[in-house]
N, C-alpha and C positions, 0 to 999 in steps of 0.2 A: 372732178380735181377738185378738191380741196376746197369744201368751202369756209369764206375768206370776207368778212365785208368791212370795206377801207375804210383808211381816218380819209379827214374832212378833207381834205390834202388831197392835191388830184385829180382834181375833176373837174364841172366847166367853169374858168372865171376862177382859175387854182390862183393861187398867190406867194412864190417861194418863203419870202422875205416877212412873209405876216401872218401868214396857214389860214387865210384866209378871202373871206368876197372882198375883189374889188370891181366895181356899177363900170370900172372904165378903165377894164378889159376889155370889153363888149359891151357896144351902146345900142343898148334895144332897141332905144328907140333909131338910130339908127337903119333897122330893119327892118323899119313899116314900107319907106319903097319900094323896099322890095316885095311883101305882102298883098298879092286879092283884099281888099280892102272886108272887114269887117262886115259893112250896108248888105252886099253883096251875098252874102251869106243869110242876111237875115230876111234878105227876101223874095225866099227860099220858104218862109215860113207864112210866106197863105198860098204857096201847094199843095193842093189834097196829096195826102199821105197819110194814109193811120204805121206809125210806126213800133215796132217790135214791140213787145210786152219789159223785154229787154233785149241789152246785146252781150254779153256773157261772152268769153273765150277763152276763159276759163281754161277749158275738157280742153282747144287747141294749142292755146300760145305755150309754145317754151318758157320756165323759166332761168337769163340768163344770167350766166358767174361772169363779172367784171374780175375774180378773184382783187390782186393785189393792185391792182393797175386800173388808174386814172382813165375810163373808157368810156365811161357810163354815158360818152355825146353821141357815140359810135354805134355804144350796144344798142342802147332803143334808135337808133337813129334808124336799123340795120334789120330792127325786128316791129320799125314804125312804116318800109319799105315793103319788108315779108307782108303785118297785115292786111296792103293794101293789095297786096295781089293776090292772099287768102277769100278778101270780100269780093276784087271784080274776076276773080279765076275756076276760085273752088276750088282749091292746090292744099291742103290741107300741109299736106310734105314738104315743099317746100325751105331749110330756111337757111338764112341770107350772112355776111360774112358780116362779125363782125367788130372785125378788126383788120377791114378792108375803108368801110366807113370812118372808123377811126384815122387810120392812115392816115389817108383821102383829107376826110378833112383836118390834118392839121397840118397836111403839104400843104394845101389848098390856104392856108396861113398866114406858114410860113411857122410852125412850133417844134421846136427840135424839143426829144429825150418824153419823157413820162410825165407829162404838170398838163390831161383835157384836152379838150381842143374847143368851138367854138358852135351854137349852135347854127351860126349864118353861113358857116362852112359846111356844114355836116347838112346844110338850105344845100348851097348854090352841086358838095358832091351827088345829090338825090337827086338834081332836076338834071345836071353835064354830065355826072359817073355812071348816076348805080348802083345797085349793090347785085354783086358777085357772089355765088355761095359759099354757104359756110364748106362744105368740102374740096372749095379750090382751094380757098385760103382759112385757111385755119385758124383758130386761139390760140395766142403764145402762152409757153407755161414760164414766158418772160418780157418783157419790154424790148422789141424792137425792130433797131428802121423795116429795117429789109419786107419787100412785097411778094412772097410765093407766089409765082409760074402768072409773072405777073399780066402778062400777052395774053397771056387766057384767059385771065384773071377782068381783065380793062376787055374784051371783044362780050363776056357774057354777063356782064353786067347789060349791058342794054338791053337787056330787057328786060331790066325794072326796072324802072325810069318816075321817080316825080314828075307829074305836070305843074303842078300849080301849089303855094302854101298862103294859108290864109291864117288873114289874123281873126283873136281868137281872146275876145275879152270876159262875154259874161261864162255863167256858168250857163245863160243860155242857151250863151250862144256855143257852149261844148259838146252839152248836148244836143240842137239842134244841127252840128256837124256829125255828131254820132251814134244818133237816132234814124241820121233819112242815108246813114249806107259809106257817105261822100272819104273817109277812110282815116286816121289815128291819129290825135295831139303829142309834141313834142312839147314838155316844158320844161324851162330851165327855175329853176329857185335857190333861195336864200336855207339852207339844209339848217335843217331844227336837229339838233344832241336828242335830243327827246324823241323822236323819231329810226336813232340806230337802232331803237332795239324797243316795239311794239309790243306795250302791253294790252293793246285792241289792237286788228284792221281795222277797224270806223275812223278817220279821221271827224270831230266834226268839227275843230277848231286848227289855226296857223298859229302859234309862236312867234314867227321869226328863223330868224337863221344867220350862220354868219359863217359858210362855210355854199362853196356851189355844188349844185348836184340838175345830171338832166333824166330825166322820165316817159315814159312816153300814155298816156292817157287814152285807150284804146275801147271802150265801155263803159255799159252800166248795167245795173241787176236787174231787175223785177223788183226788190224788195224797196223800202223807200225811207228815210228817213225818218224825225223829229218832226219836220217844218213838211212832209209830205213829199219831196223830193224827189226821183230813181238815186243813187249808189252808182259814181263814177270809180273804174276800176283803173287798173293803176299798176300795172306790175313792178317788182322794183328788177336791179341789176346784180343783186344780192346773192342770190339763190335764193334755195325752196325755205329752210332755215328765218328767214327773213318778215314778218308779218304772217300775212295767212299763207301759207308756200307759198309761201316769195310775191304778195301780194298785200296794197290796201287802198282799202274807199273812200274819197272825198263823200262830206256833205256836200250842199249849196252853198254855206259859210262858211266851210274852208273854203272854197272853194276860191268867191268873193273877195274872203280875205289874203287870204295869195295870189291875186291878182288884182292888192290895191295895193300889195307892195311892189316896188321899184328897183326890185330886181325883182322882177317873177317877169317872161313872157309864155307864150302860149304861142302852136304855131299851126295849124290847121294841112296836116299832109294831105296831097290825095293828089291819084294818078289819073283824075277826070279835066280831062281840058275843060270842058264846060262841065261844072256842076249844075249834079239837077239828083233829087231823089231815090234811090237803090237798095233794094235788098239783096247784101251778098250773097252768091252765089249757093256756099257750102247751105244757105239755107231756102230752098228754095226746092 
């Protein structure tokens, strides 16, 4: 598939009339009662566990390309469920369906047409439907309401279920979640136009934005930012020409600037019913 970077429209929070972010399309505060409180995550800080020097999935994660469709919620959501499966089982080959997650999220939210999807609906899908394999429901060349192989996909998706979603606030919360092998994080963000084409993949500040986008934050580098904190790793879904082969790296300052924005939400996805530290199976 030819690489194509979407315009700001057509992504999470898409507004047909204004081509920008509208916070009233998805009330992030309404999601909080559906999330495991951040205090449950912070309680793990006292649990004895030596965090690995890095949690770097760049060698194993396949960079997605949503092409000219507004499927960022489904594309990043499928990658998150996929990564949770990698951590839990050591399976480095199974690819999960972007299209299944996008269309199932749209159907849950009653969204018609290629107008994006909502984070809360992707949460529901991940916990109640799961994600089927990419080979069962492949990504189409153009938008279609049809989901092929629906019966088989529905049965298969039950193998890949998320058990809980965790409220993530600060950089320290994100690092805690990732370093203890609990899963991966989906973020919703007002996307800066200056990030459409990055001069550097190392993001040290957040300038604000006006169009909604959803991404996965999945690990951290051994390399530290200028303040001595590990860079968090963030793959985009715009192919390998964006950033550094499809990746960008977030400093602590950048994360905390994003989290201070009213149009930012971070949700930790975990396949674990009870949160406890673990080393990813493929690292053992």
